[in-house]
C-alpha positions in Angstrom: 212.7 134.6 382.7 209.2 134.8 381.3 208.3 131.2 382.3 209.1 130.2 385.9 211.1 127.1 386.8 209.3 124.2 388.4 209.7 123.3 392.1 210.3 119.7 391.2 211.5 118.2 387.9 210.9 114.7 386.5 213.2 112.0 387.6 214.0 111.4 383.9 215.9 114.7 383.7 217.4 115.0 387.1 220.6 113.3 386.0 221.1 116.0 383.3 220.5 118.8 385.9 222.9 117.1 388.3 225.6 116.9 385.6 225.1 120.6 384.8 225.4 121.5 388.5 228.6 119.4 388.8 230.2 120.9 385.6 229.1 124.5 385.8 228.5 124.9 389.5 224.8 125.6 388.8 221.9 124.4 386.6 221.8 126.3 383.3 218.8 128.6 383.0 217.6 127.1 379.7 217.5 123.7 381.3 215.0 124.9 383.8 212.7 125.7 380.9 213.4 122.7 378.6 213.2 120.6 381.8 209.4 121.3 381.9 209.1 119.0 378.9 211.5 116.1 379.5 211.3 114.5 376.0 212.2 117.9 374.4 215.0 118.4 376.9 216.5 115.0 376.0 216.2 115.7 372.3 217.8 119.1 372.5 220.6 117.8 374.8 221.3 114.8 372.6 221.3 117.0 369.4 223.8 119.5 370.8 225.9 116.7 372.4 226.3 115.1 369.0 227.1 118.3 367.2 229.7 119.3 369.8 231.3 115.8 370.1 235.1 115.4 370.1 235.1 113.5 366.8 233.2 116.3 365.0 234.8 117.1 361.6 234.6 120.8 362.6 237.3 122.0 365.0 236.3 122.9 368.5 237.3 126.6 367.9 235.2 126.7 364.7 232.2 125.2 366.4 232.5 127.8 369.2 233.0 130.7 366.7 229.8 129.6 365.0 227.8 129.3 368.2 228.9 132.7 369.5 228.3 134.5 366.2 224.8 133.1 365.9 224.2 134.0 369.6 225.3 137.6 368.9 223.1 137.9 365.8 220.1 136.7 367.8 221.0 139.0 370.8 220.8 136.1 373.2 222.4 137.1 376.4 222.6 133.6 377.8 223.9 132.1 374.6 226.7 134.7 374.2 227.6 134.2 377.9 227.7 130.4 377.8 229.1 130.0 374.3 231.6 132.8 374.9 232.9 130.9 377.9 233.5 127.8 375.8 235.1 129.9 373.0 237.5 131.4 375.6 238.4 127.9 376.7 239.1 126.8 373.2 240.6 129.8 371.5 244.0 131.1 372.4 243.4 134.6 371.0 241.4 137.0 373.3 241.7 139.6 370.5 239.9 137.3 368.0 237.2 136.6 370.5 236.6 140.3 371.1 236.7 141.0 367.3 234.1 138.3 366.4 231.1 140.7 366.4 233.0 142.8 363.8 234.9 140.0 362.0 234.4 141.5 358.5 236.8 144.3 359.5 239.4 142.2 361.3 242.5 140.6 360.0 242.4 138.0 362.8 240.1 135.6 360.9 241.6 133.4 358.2 239.9 132.6 354.9 238.3 129.4 356.2 236.8 131.2 359.2 235.6 134.1 357.0 233.8 131.6 354.7 232.1 129.9 357.6 231.1 133.2 359.2 229.6 134.4 355.9 227.6 131.2 355.7 226.5 131.6 359.4 225.3 135.1 358.7 223.5 134.2 355.5 221.6 131.4 357.4 220.9 133.6 360.5 220.0 137.1 359.3 216.5 137.5 358.0 216.5 138.5 354.4 219.9 137.0 353.6 220.3 133.8 351.6 223.0 131.2 351.2 224.5 131.4 347.7 226.3 128.9 345.5 229.4 131.0 345.9 229.3 130.5 349.7 228.9 126.7 349.3 231.8 126.6 346.8 233.9 128.5 349.3 233.1 126.0 352.1 233.9 123.1 349.8 237.5 124.2 349.7 237.8 123.0 353.3 234.8 120.7 354.0 233.2 117.7 352.5 229.5 117.8 351.7 228.8 115.7 354.8 230.7 118.2 356.9 228.7 121.1 355.4 225.5 119.3 356.4 226.9 119.1 359.9 227.9 122.8 359.9 224.4 123.7 358.7 222.9 121.6 361.5 225.1 123.4 364.1 224.0 126.8 362.8 220.4 125.7 362.8 220.6 124.3 366.3 222.2 127.4 367.7 219.5 129.5 366.0 216.8 127.3 367.6 218.5 127.6 371.0 219.1 131.4 370.8 215.6 132.1 369.6 214.1 129.9 372.4 216.2 131.7 375.0 215.5 135.2 373.6 211.8 134.6 373.4 211.6 133.5 377.0 214.1 136.1 378.2 216.7 133.7 379.6 219.4 135.8 381.3 223.1 135.3 381.2 224.7 133.5 384.2 228.1 135.2 384.4 230.2 132.5 382.7 232.1 134.7 380.3 233.9 137.9 381.5 235.1 139.0 378.0 233.2 141.9 376.3 231.9 140.0 373.3 228.2 141.0 373.2 227.7 143.7 370.5 226.0 147.0 371.7 223.2 146.4 369.2 222.5 143.6 366.7 223.3 144.7 363.2 223.3 142.9 360.0 226.2 144.6 358.2 228.9 145.8 360.6 228.1 145.0 364.3 230.2 146.9 366.9 231.9 145.3 369.9 230.7 146.4 373.3 233.2 148.4 375.3 231.7 147.5 378.6 233.3 144.8 380.8 230.9 142.2 382.2 
């Protein structure tokens, strides 16, 4: 990482670090950076906690598809790793997970997932824009309130991925599936053939 971790963290964030260690077996690398600024850490953790809550109007699989795709587009090694692990826990199709980087050329994604992934890419890829047609497609499945929440999730994941990429946060070996594209591309990304 480009910024070192601290030797001692504020007592206000130690419970979050303890919970991560308990859940994942180790503290997540980004937490060591966000933890340098406790108010920011709490805001980020609370924001994502709300977006990934059980009562979210977006299904757990859809939330994970969104997070992994944004992570792939931002070439965030940590995000692909951590979000890929969660997607693997939530999705019963390993083939779908492996095809996500090249979803446009796969028959494994239904119309709803395709509409969401088009929206994700329009929000994430520099130079692309969300269109009225994209919003009309989303309204076939989601209320306007849910579209706002989807937009917040895509925005949050972009913030997280860009933060981690800028500070060179490495993966931590959570996901063993080959879901990181060889290179980030805006039109037809390819799926890595290498096993992690």
